[in-house]
C-alpha positions as CSV (number, residue, x, y, z in Angstrom):
1,M,35.2,42.9,-39.5
2,E,34.4,46.3,-37.9
3,Q,32.3,47.0,-34.8
4,L,31.4,50.1,-32.8
5,C,33.2,51.1,-29.6
6,H,30.9,50.9,-26.6
7,R,32.1,54.2,-25.3
8,C,32.6,56.7,-28.1
9,G,30.8,54.8,-30.9
10,A,33.7,55.0,-33.4
11,A,34.2,52.2,-35.9
12,I,37.1,49.9,-34.8
13,N,38.5,46.5,-35.9
14,E,37.0,43.5,-34.1
15,A,40.5,42.2,-33.2
16,D,41.5,45.5,-31.5
17,P,41.5,45.0,-27.7
18,F,41.3,48.8,-27.1
19,C,39.6,51.6,-29.0
20,P,42.2,53.6,-31.0
21,H,40.2,56.8,-30.6
22,C,39.3,56.9,-26.8
23,G,41.4,54.0,-25.5
24,A,38.4,52.2,-23.9
25,P,38.9,48.4,-23.5
26,Q,36.6,46.3,-25.7
27,L,35.1,43.6,-23.6
28,R,33.5,40.6,-25.4
29,Y,31.2,37.8,-24.2
30,E,31.0,34.5,-25.9
31,A,27.8,32.5,-25.5
32,P,28.2,29.0,-24.0
33,E,27.8,26.1,-26.3
34,E,25.5,24.2,-23.9
35,P,21.9,25.6,-23.8
36,I,20.7,27.1,-20.6
37,P,18.0,24.9,-19.1
38,S,14.6,26.5,-19.3
39,A,12.4,27.2,-16.4
40,S,10.0,24.4,-17.3
41,T,12.6,21.7,-17.2
42,M,14.4,22.8,-14.0
43,P,11.6,22.0,-11.6
44,A,11.2,18.6,-13.1
45,Q,14.9,17.9,-12.6
46,R,14.8,19.1,-9.1
47,L,11.8,17.1,-8.2
48,G,12.6,14.0,-10.2
49,N,14.1,12.1,-7.3
50,R,11.8,13.4,-4.7
51,S,8.6,12.5,-6.6
52,F,9.8,9.0,-7.5
53,D,7.8,7.4,-4.7
54,L,4.8,9.8,-4.8
55,I,1.6,7.9,-5.3
56,S,-1.6,8.9,-7.0
57,W,-3.9,8.1,-4.1
58,R,-7.0,8.5,-6.1
59,D,-6.0,5.7,-8.5
60,A,-4.5,3.7,-5.7
61,I,-7.7,3.8,-3.6
62,L,-9.8,3.0,-6.7
63,A,-7.7,0.0,-7.7
64,A,-7.6,-1.4,-4.1
65,A,-11.3,-0.9,-3.7
66,I,-12.2,-2.7,-6.9
67,I,-10.0,-5.8,-6.2
68,S,-10.9,-5.9,-2.5
69,I,-14.5,-6.8,-3.2
70,P,-13.8,-10.3,-4.7
71,A,-10.8,-10.8,-2.3
72,G,-12.9,-10.0,0.8
73,I,-15.9,-12.1,-0.3
74,L,-13.7,-15.1,-1.3
75,S,-12.0,-14.8,2.1
76,A,-15.3,-15.0,3.9
77,L,-16.8,-17.8,1.8
78,L,-13.8,-20.1,1.2
79,G,-11.3,-19.1,3.9
80,F,-7.6,-19.1,2.9
81,E,-7.6,-15.3,3.5
82,V,-3.9,-15.0,3.1
83,L,-4.0,-16.5,-0.4
84,W,-6.7,-14.2,-1.6
85,V,-5.2,-10.9,-0.3
86,L,-1.7,-11.9,-1.4
87,A,-3.0,-12.4,-5.0
88,G,-5.3,-9.4,-4.6
89,G,-2.4,-7.1,-3.7
90,M,-0.5,-8.1,-6.8
91,V,-3.6,-7.6,-9.0
92,A,-4.3,-4.2,-7.4
93,V,-0.8,-3.0,-8.2
94,S,-1.1,-4.2,-11.7
95,L,-4.4,-2.3,-12.1
96,Y,-2.8,0.8,-10.7
97,R,0.0,0.6,-13.2
98,R,-2.4,0.2,-16.0
99,R,-4.5,3.2,-14.9
100,T,-1.5,5.6,-14.3
101,G,1.0,4.3,-16.8
102,M,3.7,4.5,-14.1
103,L,6.0,1.8,-12.8
104,P,5.3,1.5,-9.1
105,T,8.2,1.3,-6.6
106,G,8.3,-1.1,-3.7
107,K,7.0,1.5,-1.3
108,M,4.1,2.3,-3.6
109,G,3.3,-1.4,-4.0
110,W,3.4,-1.8,-0.2
111,R,1.0,1.0,0.3
112,I,-1.4,-0.1,-2.4
113,G,-1.4,-3.6,-0.9
114,M,-2.1,-2.3,2.6
115,L,-5.1,-0.4,1.2
116,L,-6.4,-3.6,-0.4
117,G,-5.8,-5.6,2.8
118,L,-7.7,-3.0,4.8
119,F,-10.7,-2.9,2.4
120,A,-10.7,-6.7,2.1
121,A,-10.6,-7.2,5.9
122,V,-13.6,-4.8,6.4
123,I,-15.6,-6.6,3.6
124,S,-14.8,-10.0,4.9
125,A,-15.7,-9.1,8.5
126,A,-18.9,-7.5,7.4
127,F,-19.8,-10.5,5.2
128,N,-19.2,-12.9,8.1
129,G,-21.2,-10.7,10.5
130,V,-24.2,-10.5,8.1
131,A,-24.0,-14.3,7.6
132,L,-24.0,-14.9,11.3
133,I,-27.0,-12.6,11.8
134,V,-28.9,-14.3,9.0
135,Q,-28.1,-17.8,10.3
136,R,-29.0,-16.9,13.9
137,Y,-32.2,-14.8,13.4
138,G,-33.2,-15.7,9.8
139,F,-32.8,-19.4,9.9
140,H,-33.0,-19.7,13.8
141,Q,-29.7,-21.6,14.0
142,G,-28.4,-19.7,17.1
143,A,-28.2,-22.9,19.2
144,V,-26.1,-24.6,16.5
145,I,-23.7,-21.7,16.2
146,D,-23.3,-21.5,20.0
147,Q,-22.7,-25.2,20.2
148,R,-20.0,-25.1,17.6
149,L,-18.2,-22.3,19.5
150,H,-18.6,-24.2,22.8
151,D,-17.1,-27.3,21.3
152,V,-14.1,-25.3,20.0
153,I,-13.5,-23.6,23.3
154,D,-14.0,-26.8,25.3
155,S,-11.6,-28.7,23.0
156,F,-9.0,-26.0,23.3
157,T,-9.3,-25.8,27.1
158,K,-9.1,-29.5,27.6
159,T,-6.0,-29.8,25.4
160,Y,-4.0,-27.2,27.3
161,A,-5.4,-28.3,30.7
162,N,-4.2,-31.8,30.1
163,F,-0.8,-30.5,28.9
164,L,-0.5,-28.4,32.1
165,S,-2.0,-30.9,34.6
166,N,1.4,-32.5,35.4
167,S,3.6,-29.5,35.3
168,S,1.3,-26.8,36.7
169,P,-2.0,-28.1,38.2
170,E,-2.9,-24.6,39.4
171,M,-2.7,-23.1,35.9
172,A,-4.7,-26.1,34.5
173,K,-7.4,-25.4,37.1
174,S,-7.3,-21.7,36.3
175,M,-7.7,-22.3,32.6
176,T,-10.7,-24.6,33.2
177,E,-12.3,-21.9,35.3
178,T,-11.6,-19.3,32.6
179,M,-13.5,-21.4,30.1
180,H,-16.8,-20.5,31.8
181,F,-16.3,-16.9,30.7
182,W,-15.7,-17.7,27.1
183,V,-18.9,-19.7,26.8
184,T,-21.0,-16.7,27.9
185,P,-22.4,-14.2,25.3
186,Y,-19.7,-11.7,26.3
187,G,-17.0,-14.2,26.0
188,I,-18.2,-15.4,22.6
189,A,-18.4,-11.8,21.3
190,A,-14.9,-11.1,22.6
191,L,-13.7,-14.3,20.9
192,V,-15.2,-13.4,17.6
193,L,-13.9,-9.9,17.7
194,T,-10.4,-11.0,18.6
195,N,-10.4,-13.5,15.8
196,A,-11.5,-10.9,13.3
197,A,-8.8,-8.5,14.5
198,E,-6.1,-11.1,14.2
199,M,-7.3,-12.0,10.7
200,A,-7.4,-8.3,9.7
201,V,-3.7,-7.9,10.7
202,F,-2.7,-11.0,8.7
203,M,-4.7,-9.7,5.7
204,L,-3.0,-6.3,5.9
205,L,0.5,-7.8,6.1
206,F,0.1,-10.3,3.3
207,A,-1.7,-7.9,1.0
208,A,1.2,-5.5,1.5
209,V,3.7,-8.2,0.7
210,G,1.7,-9.1,-2.5
211,G,1.8,-5.4,-3.5
212,A,5.5,-5.1,-3.0
213,L,6.2,-8.3,-4.9
214,A,4.0,-7.1,-7.8
215,A,5.8,-3.7,-7.9
216,R,9.2,-5.6,-8.1
217,F,8.0,-7.8,-10.9
218,T,6.3,-5.1,-13.0
219,A,9.4,-2.9,-12.7
220,K,11.1,-5.1,-15.3
221,A,8.1,-5.2,-17.6
222,P,7.6,-2.7,-20.5
223,Q,5.6,0.4,-19.6
224,H,2.2,0.9,-21.2
225,S,0.0,3.9,-20.6
226,V,-3.7,4.0,-21.1
227,R,-4.0,7.8,-20.7
């Protein structure tokens, strides 16, 4: 098979390494068998590992907000906050997976669960606050509420004062004197806020655990996309 010399343009044999007319070497290039990756696939390959834990915050916030409503209300009405947020974190991750069609990783499940715990804690605290206001001012049960808090504080103080009376009488006396602050309006407000903060921390923690567990369980399930 003949081809043209790249220097003088004379017809030469394909097997000739040099042109018989001008002596120019005939350089040849063989195309690789493997296709060159296109520009559209290279970014996906480069970012594949980096985007593995990226989360769609819009879908995550929406899923957490939807599930946090029943989780927060049930926590306020029935107690057992840890149970509701733990289950809620798992349901929120499942809802996120259904919306996005992506298998969430453990980090993604942890973040979605924390979102749900935050929303549920706010809803539960708000629900409890409204209920106390309605009971105190709507049904005029302020004296009953205060008496319950006084009984709890008094029982707690007497228990630890009796425990410390033999080993440390001074600490027992100090605890008894401190009780007078907790039965004041400021002390009761501080007690309620402290209890709400502690419960919020527990709700965040267990909701995050529920989300991480759900991500681990759903990673083995078949993927379904709704989009």
